[in-house]
KEDODO-160905 format. One record per residue (C-alpha): residue number from 0; residue in one letter; x, y, z. Coordinates in steps of 0.05 Angstrom, whole numbers. Example, Ala and Ser with C-alpha at 12.3 -4.5 7.8 and 13.67 -1.06 7.14 Angstrom:
// residues 2
{0, A, {246, -90, 156}}
{1, S, {273, -21, 143}}
//
This chain:
// residues 366
{0, M, {0, 0, 0}}
{1, F, {56, 48, 18}}
{2, K, {90, 37, -49}}
{3, Q, {23, 49, -85}}
{4, I, {11, 115, -49}}
{5, G, {82, 136, -61}}
{6, R, {75, 123, -136}}
{7, I, {12, 164, -140}}
{8, C, {44, 222, -104}}
{9, I, {104, 221, -150}}
{10, I, {59, 224, -211}}
{11, A, {20, 281, -180}}
{12, I, {83, 320, -163}}
{13, A, {110, 310, -233}}
{14, G, {45, 338, -261}}
{15, L, {50, 397, -215}}
{16, S, {121, 416, -236}}
{17, F, {95, 471, -281}}
{18, F, {61, 507, -223}}
{19, S, {126, 539, -204}}
{20, C, {133, 572, -272}}
{21, A, {128, 647, -268}}
{22, G, {59, 674, -281}}
{23, R, {25, 606, -285}}
{24, K, {8, 588, -214}}
{25, E, {-57, 626, -209}}
{26, A, {-82, 601, -276}}
{27, Y, {-82, 529, -252}}
{28, V, {-112, 535, -182}}
{29, K, {-185, 523, -202}}
{30, F, {-211, 466, -244}}
{31, E, {-227, 504, -306}}
{32, M, {-233, 479, -377}}
{33, R, {-258, 500, -445}}
{34, T, {-247, 449, -500}}
{35, G, {-224, 377, -496}}
{36, V, {-230, 306, -523}}
{37, N, {-254, 239, -496}}
{38, V, {-198, 187, -492}}
{39, S, {-248, 132, -506}}
{40, H, {-249, 60, -529}}
{41, W, {-188, 45, -487}}
{42, L, {-205, 33, -413}}
{43, S, {-278, 31, -433}}
{44, Q, {-318, -3, -488}}
{45, S, {-259, -44, -512}}
{46, E, {-242, -118, -510}}
{47, A, {-167, -103, -518}}
{48, R, {-122, -124, -461}}
{49, G, {-47, -133, -450}}
{50, P, {2, -103, -501}}
{51, E, {-54, -84, -549}}
{52, R, {-90, -42, -497}}
{53, A, {-25, -11, -472}}
{54, A, {-5, 10, -543}}
{55, Y, {-71, 41, -561}}
{56, I, {-60, 104, -520}}
{57, T, {11, 129, -508}}
{58, E, {47, 191, -483}}
{59, A, {50, 216, -555}}
{60, D, {-26, 220, -557}}
{61, F, {-29, 268, -498}}
{62, K, {25, 311, -531}}
{63, K, {-17, 313, -595}}
{64, I, {-80, 332, -556}}
{65, A, {-45, 388, -519}}
{66, S, {-7, 415, -580}}
{67, S, {-72, 416, -619}}
{68, G, {-101, 467, -571}}
{69, F, {-144, 424, -526}}
{70, D, {-140, 437, -451}}
{71, H, {-172, 375, -420}}
{72, V, {-187, 302, -430}}
{73, R, {-245, 259, -406}}
{74, I, {-222, 188, -393}}
{75, P, {-280, 138, -392}}
{76, V, {-266, 76, -349}}
{77, D, {-309, 13, -342}}
{78, E, {-318, -31, -281}}
{79, V, {-300, -93, -322}}
{80, Q, {-232, -62, -339}}
{81, L, {-214, -41, -268}}
{82, W, {-243, -98, -227}}
{83, D, {-257, -171, -243}}
{84, S, {-324, -205, -229}}
{85, L, {-304, -219, -157}}
{86, G, {-285, -147, -144}}
{87, N, {-210, -157, -147}}
{88, R, {-169, -100, -175}}
{89, E, {-141, -107, -245}}
{90, E, {-73, -78, -230}}
{91, E, {-51, -67, -302}}
{92, A, {-113, -24, -317}}
{93, F, {-101, 19, -255}}
{94, R, {-28, 27, -276}}
{95, L, {-50, 50, -345}}
{96, L, {-99, 100, -315}}
{97, H, {-46, 130, -270}}
{98, Q, {3, 132, -327}}
{99, A, {-47, 169, -371}}
{100, I, {-63, 219, -316}}
{101, G, {11, 232, -307}}
{102, W, {20, 245, -381}}
{103, A, {-41, 292, -381}}
{104, L, {-15, 333, -323}}
{105, T, {55, 337, -354}}
{106, N, {21, 367, -416}}
{107, R, {-22, 414, -374}}
{108, L, {-85, 378, -391}}
{109, R, {-139, 374, -338}}
{110, V, {-172, 306, -329}}
{111, I, {-242, 280, -317}}
{112, V, {-244, 207, -296}}
{113, D, {-312, 183, -319}}
{114, L, {-341, 119, -292}}
{115, H, {-373, 100, -358}}
{116, I, {-403, 30, -353}}
{117, I, {-413, -13, -292}}
{118, R, {-439, -84, -290}}
{119, S, {-507, -61, -262}}
{120, H, {-516, -4, -311}}
{121, Y, {-503, 6, -385}}
{122, F, {-536, 65, -419}}
{123, I, {-563, 25, -478}}
{124, A, {-585, -36, -438}}
{125, E, {-659, -54, -436}}
{126, S, {-658, -60, -360}}
{127, N, {-609, -39, -307}}
{128, P, {-609, -72, -238}}
{129, L, {-576, -9, -210}}
{130, W, {-645, 23, -202}}
{131, T, {-679, -36, -167}}
{132, D, {-625, -69, -125}}
{133, P, {-600, -32, -63}}
{134, A, {-539, -77, -62}}
{135, E, {-519, -52, -131}}
{136, Q, {-529, 20, -109}}
{137, E, {-483, 9, -49}}
{138, K, {-434, -24, -96}}
{139, L, {-431, 39, -139}}
{140, V, {-416, 79, -76}}
{141, D, {-361, 29, -59}}
{142, L, {-331, 33, -128}}
{143, W, {-324, 108, -116}}
{144, R, {-292, 95, -48}}
{145, Q, {-240, 54, -83}}
{146, L, {-230, 103, -141}}
{147, Q, {-224, 160, -91}}
{148, K, {-168, 124, -54}}
{149, E, {-132, 117, -121}}
{150, L, {-143, 189, -145}}
{151, Q, {-147, 235, -85}}
{152, A, {-72, 250, -86}}
{153, Y, {-81, 287, -152}}
{154, P, {-91, 363, -147}}
{155, N, {-163, 387, -141}}
{156, G, {-148, 438, -195}}
{157, M, {-127, 386, -245}}
{158, L, {-172, 325, -237}}
{159, A, {-247, 316, -229}}
{160, Y, {-293, 256, -218}}
{161, E, {-354, 240, -260}}
{162, I, {-402, 195, -221}}
{163, L, {-434, 156, -278}}
{164, N, {-442, 164, -352}}
{165, E, {-512, 173, -381}}
{166, A, {-556, 148, -325}}
{167, V, {-620, 118, -352}}
{168, A, {-672, 111, -296}}
{169, D, {-747, 105, -307}}
{170, D, {-757, 151, -248}}
{171, P, {-709, 211, -244}}
{172, E, {-715, 210, -168}}
{173, D, {-677, 143, -168}}
{174, W, {-618, 179, -201}}
{175, N, {-625, 239, -155}}
{176, R, {-621, 194, -93}}
{177, L, {-561, 158, -120}}
{178, I, {-525, 223, -136}}
{179, A, {-535, 245, -64}}
{180, M, {-507, 179, -37}}
{181, V, {-444, 181, -80}}
{182, I, {-430, 255, -69}}
{183, A, {-440, 248, 6}}
{184, E, {-389, 191, 8}}
{185, I, {-337, 230, -33}}
{186, R, {-346, 293, 9}}
{187, K, {-326, 256, 72}}
{188, Q, {-254, 258, 47}}
{189, E, {-255, 311, -7}}
{190, P, {-300, 371, 4}}
{191, E, {-266, 411, -51}}
{192, R, {-259, 357, -105}}
{193, V, {-297, 377, -168}}
{194, I, {-351, 326, -185}}
{195, V, {-385, 324, -253}}
{196, V, {-459, 307, -252}}
{197, G, {-505, 294, -311}}
{198, S, {-581, 293, -316}}
{199, N, {-622, 229, -323}}
{200, R, {-636, 194, -389}}
{201, W, {-570, 200, -427}}
{202, Q, {-555, 270, -400}}
{203, I, {-600, 302, -451}}
{204, P, {-615, 376, -438}}
{205, S, {-690, 367, -435}}
{206, T, {-684, 326, -370}}
{207, F, {-645, 379, -332}}
{208, P, {-707, 407, -297}}
{209, D, {-713, 339, -261}}
{210, L, {-642, 340, -235}}
{211, K, {-631, 350, -161}}
{212, I, {-563, 361, -130}}
{213, P, {-538, 376, -60}}
{214, E, {-551, 447, -38}}
{215, N, {-493, 496, -29}}
{216, D, {-442, 450, -61}}
{217, K, {-404, 496, -108}}
{218, N, {-353, 443, -128}}
{219, L, {-399, 413, -179}}
{220, I, {-402, 417, -255}}
{221, L, {-467, 401, -291}}
{222, S, {-458, 359, -353}}
{223, F, {-501, 346, -414}}
{224, H, {-489, 306, -478}}
{225, F, {-510, 332, -546}}
{226, Y, {-520, 290, -608}}
{227, T, {-579, 327, -637}}
{228, P, {-604, 315, -690}}
{229, M, {-587, 241, -694}}
{230, A, {-602, 236, -769}}
{231, L, {-541, 280, -778}}
{232, T, {-495, 261, -720}}
{233, H, {-507, 186, -726}}
{234, H, {-517, 179, -801}}
{235, Q, {-507, 105, -818}}
{236, A, {-480, 89, -748}}
{237, P, {-492, 14, -745}}
{238, W, {-514, 11, -672}}
{239, T, {-572, 59, -681}}
{240, A, {-645, 52, -701}}
{241, I, {-633, 95, -762}}
{242, A, {-573, 56, -789}}
{243, E, {-610, 33, -852}}
{244, Y, {-619, 103, -878}}
{245, S, {-560, 117, -925}}
{246, G, {-587, 174, -967}}
{247, P, {-565, 247, -967}}
{248, V, {-566, 292, -906}}
{249, N, {-563, 368, -901}}
{250, Y, {-546, 423, -851}}
{251, P, {-571, 476, -838}}
{252, G, {-643, 462, -859}}
{253, Q, {-684, 399, -863}}
{254, I, {-633, 345, -844}}
{255, V, {-665, 290, -886}}
{256, D, {-717, 306, -940}}
{257, T, {-778, 264, -924}}
{258, L, {-782, 245, -997}}
{259, N, {-722, 200, -982}}
{260, Y, {-762, 159, -931}}
{261, K, {-785, 112, -985}}
{262, G, {-766, 40, -971}}
{263, L, {-748, 50, -898}}
{264, S, {-773, 1, -845}}
{265, E, {-828, 22, -797}}
{266, K, {-778, 23, -740}}
{267, T, {-732, 71, -776}}
{268, L, {-790, 114, -799}}
{269, E, {-816, 120, -728}}
{270, T, {-748, 140, -702}}
{271, M, {-737, 191, -758}}
{272, R, {-805, 222, -747}}
{273, S, {-803, 223, -671}}
{274, Y, {-735, 252, -656}}
{275, A, {-680, 239, -707}}
{276, N, {-699, 286, -763}}
{277, G, {-726, 357, -772}}
{278, F, {-706, 428, -789}}
{279, F, {-643, 449, -753}}
{280, D, {-600, 511, -753}}
{281, R, {-560, 547, -700}}
{282, D, {-622, 577, -667}}
{283, R, {-655, 508, -663}}
{284, L, {-593, 477, -633}}
{285, E, {-589, 531, -580}}
{286, K, {-663, 521, -563}}
{287, E, {-649, 447, -553}}
{288, M, {-595, 464, -502}}
{289, A, {-636, 517, -467}}
{290, P, {-661, 474, -408}}
{291, A, {-590, 456, -388}}
{292, I, {-566, 528, -396}}
{293, R, {-624, 553, -354}}
{294, V, {-614, 503, -297}}
{295, A, {-539, 516, -293}}
{296, S, {-552, 590, -291}}
{297, E, {-605, 583, -236}}
{298, K, {-557, 540, -194}}
{299, N, {-498, 585, -210}}
{300, L, {-456, 525, -231}}
{301, P, {-411, 514, -291}}
{302, L, {-441, 477, -351}}
{303, F, {-403, 425, -391}}
{304, C, {-420, 386, -454}}
{305, G, {-383, 321, -439}}
{306, E, {-399, 290, -506}}
{307, Y, {-416, 314, -576}}
{308, G, {-394, 293, -645}}
{309, V, {-412, 272, -715}}
{310, Y, {-402, 203, -744}}
{311, P, {-356, 215, -804}}
{312, T, {-401, 188, -859}}
{313, I, {-427, 254, -885}}
{314, P, {-393, 306, -930}}
{315, D, {-341, 348, -893}}
{316, D, {-373, 414, -912}}
{317, I, {-439, 394, -879}}
{318, R, {-404, 365, -819}}
{319, F, {-360, 426, -809}}
{320, R, {-419, 474, -815}}
{321, Y, {-453, 437, -758}}
{322, Y, {-390, 436, -715}}
{323, K, {-380, 511, -725}}
{324, D, {-451, 527, -703}}
{325, L, {-447, 480, -644}}
{326, C, {-380, 505, -618}}
{327, G, {-403, 576, -629}}
{328, I, {-462, 563, -583}}
{329, F, {-417, 532, -530}}
{330, N, {-369, 591, -531}}
{331, A, {-425, 643, -531}}
{332, N, {-456, 612, -469}}
{333, G, {-392, 597, -431}}
{334, I, {-401, 521, -438}}
{335, A, {-339, 478, -435}}
{336, Y, {-341, 421, -485}}
{337, C, {-308, 354, -497}}
{338, H, {-310, 321, -565}}
{339, W, {-328, 247, -572}}
{340, C, {-277, 225, -586}}
{341, Y, {-201, 227, -598}}
{342, K, {-194, 159, -631}}
{343, G, {-251, 112, -649}}
{344, D, {-318, 121, -681}}
{345, F, {-320, 198, -681}}
{346, P, {-245, 213, -687}}
{347, V, {-208, 279, -690}}
{348, L, {-151, 241, -721}}
{349, D, {-143, 232, -796}}
{350, E, {-127, 167, -833}}
{351, K, {-53, 176, -817}}
{352, G, {-66, 181, -742}}
{353, E, {-52, 255, -740}}
{354, P, {-100, 310, -716}}
{355, D, {-146, 332, -773}}
{356, M, {-131, 406, -767}}
{357, R, {-191, 425, -809}}
{358, L, {-235, 397, -753}}
{359, V, {-188, 413, -695}}
{360, S, {-186, 487, -716}}
{361, I, {-262, 490, -708}}
{362, L, {-263, 452, -641}}
{363, T, {-209, 496, -610}}
{364, A, {-230, 564, -639}}
{365, K, {-248, 617, -588}}
//
C-alpha cells in the first residue's frame, strides 16, 4: 500500500512541476476547462487487453492533444476493466490509468475520470439492476470509495470525478437519490474535489429540470451530452435505429428530405419522425440546449457538454458547418465542451493518425 501511495504522489508532483513557472500558478488553481476530447475505447468499451491495450494510447497521444489546442481530456473507465467479477483489482488497468493521468498533467491537460459503464448499468441496456437493487447501489458507492483512494492525491485543480455516464432511470428520483449517496461519500474525504454530474436519461438537456443536486455545493459541474439531430450526427452508425438510412443529409435546414423515406422500415420511420430528423439551424440547436443552460444559470454552476460529435459518414462541408454552429453556441454561453472522441468512431484524427486540423481548428477556436 505504501508503495502504491508513493507512486501516485510522485505522478501528482510530476504533473505539478509547471506550477512553479512564473505567471502560471494562479491560472491552474481552479478546475477550469474550455475544449477537450474523450480518450475513449481504451479503458472503456474495448475488449483489448495486454500489449494491445497498452499500445492504443501512449504519451504521444497526450502531446498531440495538448499541442492541438485542447485543454482537457475525459477518460472513460469501465468496471470490467478495473475490477474482475469478484471485485478484485485489475492492476494493469489501474497502472495504465495512473500513467495516462501523469501524461495529461505533464502536458497541462486537466482530467475528468468518468465511470462510464458498470456491471449493473449500461446506458443502452434494456434493463439496469442499479435502479432496483439496493446492493448494486451500495456497490456503486463502494466503487467510488476505491476510485477515490486511487485518485485523491491528484490536485483538485487538475482532476475531477464523473459519477456515472448517461444514467437511464425510469424515475429521475432514483438517479437523484443515487447522486446524493455518492457525493456524500466522496465529500467525507474531499470537500473541494470537483464532481461532474449529468441529468437522467442520457444526460440530454430536456431532462435537466428533473435534476436534483446537494444544496450549497459549489464544487460541482453540470454535464449534458449533445448528439442532436441524430439523423445528422449518427448517419449510418450501425448501432442505431436509423442505421439503414444511407441517403443524403443536409445542414442547416431539413436534415433529411422526407421524400427520401421511401423503402425504410417502420422502426426507422418511427425514429426519424419522432426525434432523429427535422429542421435544424444554430437557433434550433441553442433552443435544444436551453433547459441545461437555464438550470446551470439558476444554480450558479458551470455547464459542460461532456460528449458531442458527428459520425464521419457525411460530407465534410456539412459536418463542419454543424460543428461551427455547435461550438459557437458553446463559446457564446460559456459552456466547456469535450468532443467524442479522440480515436474511435468519431475521431479527431485523420487516416494517418494525426489530428485533422480542419476539424481541430473548429473545435479549438475561441
